Each structure stands twice: as structure tokens, then as C-alpha cells.
C-alpha positions in Angstrom: 0.0 0.2 -0.1 1.5 3.4 0.5 -0.6 6.7 0.3 2.0 8.2 3.6 2.3 11.8 1.9 -1.6 11.7 2.4 -2.2 10.5 6.2 0.3 12.4 7.4 -1.3 15.4 5.4 -4.7 14.7 6.8 -3.4 14.0 10.3 -1.6 17.4 10.7 -5.4 19.4 9.8 -7.9 17.4 11.4 -8.5 15.5 15.0 -12.1 13.7 14.5 -13.2 14.7 11.0 -16.6 14.2 10.0 -16.1 12.4 6.5 -18.4 11.3 3.9 -17.9 8.6 1.4 -19.2 9.0 -1.8 -20.3 5.5 -3.8 -18.8 3.9 -0.8 -20.0 0.5 -2.1 -17.7 -2.4 0.1 -15.4 0.1 1.9 -11.8 0.1 -0.2 -10.4 3.8 0.3 -12.3 4.6 3.3 -10.9 1.7 5.6 -7.9 3.8 4.8 -9.1 6.7 6.7 -10.8 4.7 9.5 -7.9 3.6 10.5 -6.2 7.1 10.4 -9.3 8.6 12.6 -10.8 5.7 14.9 -12.8 8.5 16.5 -14.1 10.4 13.6 -17.8 10.7 12.1 -18.0 8.6 9.2 -21.0 8.4 6.7 -21.4 6.7 3.4 -24.0 6.9 0.8 -24.9 4.7 -2.1 -27.4 5.3 -5.1 -29.6 1.7 -3.8 -30.1 -0.8 -1.5 -28.3 -3.3 -3.5 -25.3 -2.8 -1.4 -26.7 -4.2 1.5 -27.4 -7.3 -0.1 -23.9 -8.3 -0.2 -23.2 -7.6 3.5 -26.5 -10.0 4.7 -25.3 -12.6 1.8 -22.0 -13.2 3.8 -22.8 -12.1 7.5 -21.2 -9.0 7.5 -21.9 -5.5 8.8 -20.5 -2.2 7.1 -17.8 -0.9 8.8 -19.8 2.7 8.6 -23.1 4.0 8.6 -24.5 3.7 5.1 -27.9 5.9 3.5 -29.5 5.6 0.4 -29.4 8.8 -1.2 -28.7 10.3 -5.0 -25.4 11.9 -4.9 -26.4 14.6 -7.4 -28.6 15.2 -4.7 -27.3 14.7 -1.7 -29.5 15.3 1.7 -27.1 17.4 3.6 -26.8 21.1 4.9 -23.9 23.0 2.8 -20.5 22.8 4.5 -21.1 19.8 6.5 -18.3 17.4 6.2 -14.2 18.0 6.8 -13.5 15.3 4.6 -15.0 14.0 1.1 -13.8 10.5 -0.5 -14.9 9.4 -3.9 -13.3 6.0 -4.2 -13.1 4.4 -7.9 -16.3 5.7 -8.3 -15.3 8.1 -11.1 -15.4 6.3 -13.9 -19.2 5.2 -13.1 -20.6 8.6 -13.0 -22.0 10.3 -16.0 -22.7 13.8 -14.7 -19.6 14.2 -13.0 -20.2 17.7 -13.2 -23.0 17.6 -10.8 -21.6 15.2 -8.6 -18.8 17.8 -8.0 -20.6 20.9 -7.3 -22.7 18.8 -5.0 -19.4 18.0 -3.2 -18.1 21.4 -3.4 -21.4 22.4 -1.7 -21.5 20.0 1.3 -17.3 20.1 2.1 -16.6 22.4 4.6 -14.7 25.6 3.2 -11.5 24.5 5.3 -12.3 20.9 4.0 -10.4 18.5 1.6 -12.3 16.4 -1.3 -9.8 12.9 -1.4 -10.7 11.3 -5.0 -8.8 7.9 -5.6 -9.1 6.4 -9.0 -7.5 3.7 -10.3 -5.3 4.9 -13.6 -5.1 3.0 -16.9 -1.6 4.1 -18.0 1.9 3.2 -16.5 1.0 -0.2 -15.0 3.1 -3.6 -15.1 1.8 -6.8 -16.5 -0.4 -7.6 -13.9 -2.1 -4.5 -13.5 -2.7 -4.3 -17.7 -4.4 -7.4 -17.1 -7.1 -6.1 -14.3 -7.5 -2.9 -16.1 -8.3 -5.1 -19.7 -10.5 -7.4 -17.5 -12.3 -4.2 -16.2 -12.8 -2.5 -19.5 -14.2 -5.6 -20.8 -16.5 -5.5 -18.1 -17.6 -1.9 -18.4 -18.1 -2.8 -22.4 -20.3 -5.4 -20.9 -22.5 -3.1 -18.6 -22.7 -0.2 -21.1 -24.4 -3.0 -23.1 -26.7 -3.8 -20.2 -27.7 -0.2 -19.8 -25.2 0.7 -17.1 -23.1 3.2 -17.0 -19.6 2.1 -16.7 -16.7 4.0 -18.7 -13.3 2.8 -19.1 -10.6 3.7 -16.5 -8.8 6.8 -17.1 -5.2 7.8 -17.1 -3.8 9.8 -14.6 -3.4 12.5 -16.6 -7.1 12.9 -17.9 -8.0 12.5 -13.9 -6.0 15.2 -13.0 -7.2 17.4 -15.9 -10.6 16.6 -15.3 -10.9 17.1 -11.5 -9.1 20.3 -11.9 -11.3 22.6 -13.6 -13.6 22.4 -10.2 -11.1 22.1 -7.5 -7.2 22.7 -6.7 -4.9 19.9 -6.3 -3.2 20.1 -2.9 -1.2 16.9 -3.1 -0.9 14.0 -5.6 -0.3 10.5 -4.1 -0.8 7.0 -4.6 -2.0 3.7 -3.4 -1.1 -0.1 -4.6 -2.6 -3.4 -3.8 0.0 -6.4 -4.4 -2.1 -9.6 -5.0 -0.4 -12.9 -2.8 -2.4 -15.1 -5.2 0.4 -17.8 -6.2 -2.2 -20.0 -8.5 -4.9 -18.4 -10.6 -6.4 -21.4 -11.9 -9.3 -21.2 -10.0 -9.9 -17.7 -10.3 -9.7 -17.9 -13.7 -11.9 -20.7 -14.5 -14.3 -18.8 -12.1 -14.1 -15.7 -14.4 -14.4 -17.6 -17.3 -17.6 -19.3 -15.8 -19.2 -15.2 -14.8 -18.4 -13.6 -18.5 -19.4 -16.1 -20.3 -22.4 -16.5 -18.9 -22.8 -12.6 -19.2 -21.9 -12.5 -22.7 -24.2 -15.1 -23.6 -27.2 -12.8 -22.4 -26.1 -9.6 -24.2 -28.4 -8.3 -26.7 -26.0 -8.1 -29.6 -25.3 -10.3 -32.7 -23.5 -13.4 -32.9 -20.4 -11.9 -34.2 -20.1 -8.8 -31.6 -20.6 -12.0 -29.2 -18.0 -14.2 -30.5 -15.7 -11.1 -30.5 -16.1 -10.4 -27.0 -15.8 -14.3 -26.1 -12.5 -14.1 -28.0 -11.7 -10.7 -26.1 -12.3 -12.3 -22.6 -10.3 -15.6 -23.9 -7.3 -13.5 -24.8 -7.5 -11.8 -21.3 -8.2 -15.0 -19.2 -4.8 -16.3 -21.1 -3.1 -13.6 -19.9 -4.3 -13.3 -16.4 -3.6 -17.3 -16.0 0.0 -16.9 -17.5 1.1 -13.6 -15.4 -1.7 -12.8 -12.7 -3.6 -10.0 -11.5 -3.3 -6.8 -9.6 -5.7 -3.7 -9.3 -4.2 -1.0 -11.2 -2.4 1.9 -9.2 -5.0 4.4 -7.7 -4.0 8.0 -8.2 -4.7 9.7 -4.6 -5.8 13.6 -5.2 -5.8 15.6 -2.2 -8.2 18.8 -3.2 -9.7 22.1 -1.8 -12.5 23.5 -3.3 
């Protein structure tokens, strides 16, 4: 992992911050902040209740309070939070400007916005394999009416967000897999992808093309492995 510069910056700036995690999902980056601020006040928001199905299925409880809420129109007062987090959600958002405007509204004047996003460039081969699998999943989601873009390059991420916020700090977070044999993982992924591609409302030639793409990606994973791409961590102010 890493993110040392970000953690040191935040520890010097806040004691018991109020923290909002937008698109909290199953946690992820917010867990890093729970370690830094065990006495902080954390709230996560999600667009629907499907997030609770995972916790129920596995007999788990969310680490933070989760509210169901539209991120384009949040039910919070202006200047409510010291820290707002958006983690690996950027490429899932169609109306990014609306979300960023809402984040600016609920963020305190002296607060910070932490954007964490997987980059698509400057990756190891294992990370490229994850990226390619992710992009295929995004293609399938788009066919099914689920908004899901390919991930962006680091420069594209910084350029876009700089139109809305000032960049205070740039940092990085890496996750390394400890998997040594990817056979079982690849077999599970192959089964999932085959079913998803088969259900797509597209022509047989397009299905064949997607299947060939999936086969190539899975062979690369089997041969070289898979790691989550480096996450760019931007600390921003309004």
C-alpha cells in the first residue's frame, strides 16, 4: 500500500473529522481513513440498497453508517463535512460535474476532497490484465444499460478534476495480490463472463468477438497474474 503523504497531511489537519464517502460500496479506500481517524464521524452514501445484499449474504456488517441517497442531490446541509471521499467511482459517473458541484456544496470551506481512482496507464503487466478485464466488464455493462466507462489515464483524471478543485497533493496507493495459482480464479471468471456475454442483446459475431477478447485476457491472467491498477490519490480543496 502506501499513501503516506496523504495520511500525514490529514493527520496534521484534522483530529476527529466528519467524513462522507460517496459511492461507498463495500468500503475500499474509506478503510484507510478509519485507521487514521478511529474517532471520526463516518457516513457513506449509495444510490440503492443492493449494497446491503452483499453484507447480508456474507453475514457481515458495514464498517460505517450507509445512507441511500442520490449523490447529485444529497440530503446534507452546506459545509457539512471535513473530508469527502470518492473512491474508484469516477469512471462510473455520467454527470461528473453535478457530483463535483454537490461535493463542493457539502464540503466545509477548510475541508478536503479525496479522489482515489485507478489509472489506466503506467501499469505492470499484472495490473494491465486487471485493467483489460475491467474494461471488458465496462463494455458489457454499457451494453446492458449500466453506465460504466473505461478507466482514465492519470493525466486525464488530474485535468478533469482541476476544472472544479485545486490540487493540494498527489499520492498513490498500490495493492499487491498474494495469489500464486490463478487457475481457480480464471475458471470462475470464465464462467461469469461466458454467462454475461451469452445474455447480451447483440449479434452472434459481436458475442464471438467479446468471447475471444475474454479468452485472451484470461489467458494473460493465467500466465502473468492480476493486480489492481495503481490508484491515484488526489487531495483537493474547493
